[in-house]
C-alpha positions, 0 to 999 in steps of 0.5 A, spaced: 517 673 421 511 669 419 511 668 411 506 673 408 501 668 406 501 665 413 500 672 416 495 674 411 491 668 413 492 669 420 490 676 420 484 675 415 481 671 421 482 677 426 479 682 421 486 685 419 486 688 412 491 684 408 495 690 406 496 691 413 497 683 415 502 682 410 506 688 413 512 686 417 510 689 423 504 684 423 508 678 420 512 679 427 506 680 431 501 675 429 506 670 432 501 672 438 494 672 435 491 675 442 497 680 441 496 682 434 488 682 435 489 687 441 494 692 437 490 691 431 484 693 435 487 700 438 490 701 432 484 701 428 480 705 433 486 711 433 488 711 426 482 709 422 476 712 426 479 717 431 477 724 432 484 727 433 487 731 427 491 726 422 497 732 423 497 732 430 497 724 431 503 724 426 507 729 429 506 725 436 508 718 432 514 721 429 517 724 435 516 718 439 519 714 433 525 718 433 526 718 440 525 711 440 530 710 434 525 706 431 527 706 423 520 702 422 516 707 426 519 713 424 520 711 416 513 709 416 510 715 419 514 720 414 511 716 408 504 717 411 505 724 413 507 726 406 501 723 404 497 727 408 501 733 406 505 735 412 511 739 409 518 736 410 521 741 414 515 739 419 516 732 419 523 732 419 523 738 425 521 732 430 529 731 430 530 737 433 524 741 434 527 747 438 530 749 431 524 748 427 521 755 426 515 752 422 512 749 428 506 753 432 505 753 439 501 747 439 505 743 435 511 745 440 506 742 446 505 736 441 512 734 441 512 736 449 507 731 450 510 726 446 517 727 450 513 727 456 510 720 455 516 717 452 520 719 458 515 719 464 509 716 462 505 722 464 504 729 461 506 735 465 500 739 467 502 745 463 503 741 457 496 738 458 493 745 460 496 748 453 493 742 449 486 743 452 486 749 449 487 746 442 483 739 443 477 736 445 477 732 451 476 726 446 482 728 442 486 729 449 485 722 450 487 720 443 493 724 444 495 720 450 493 713 447 497 715 440 503 716 444 503 710 448 501 705 443 506 708 438 511 707 444 509 700 445 510 699 437 517 702 437 519 697 443 516 691 439 519 693 432 526 695 435 526 688 440 524 684 434 529 687 429 523 688 424 526 690 418 522 696 413 517 693 408 520 694 401 515 700 399 518 704 405 524 708 404 530 708 410 531 714 414 531 721 410 
């Protein structure tokens, strides 16, 4: 990983906020400024400016992080999910969604979407149809992109051995 100072400097050149540029993920990504810029652009659009409800986004990311055995993705998004008031039973339910009685039918389809993107890079027609009843076309596009982006992020942090940031607790 780059030093915090070097990562913040390079991130600043790309318009990445200091708090994120100095996070361990970007301390690794910024070895490739073009790669970091690409990830930042999509992350900024989907996470900070997207139309998808944060709860739906987080359930998908949590499931992807859990399936990918990505401590970095999962634990960061447990923290984020708690900040937006998703109950722990629903956050941790992504580990065994069939046992989570708190999930709605739509929640279950979100988990299905995450699993299908993770496994086959394709959403099944039945899953798509069920989610179309709950989300706008713009949100549907974002669902697929969120699942794909965080699958790629999980692959990067797992491969790079990116440790958790000091403010992020390990596996709950």
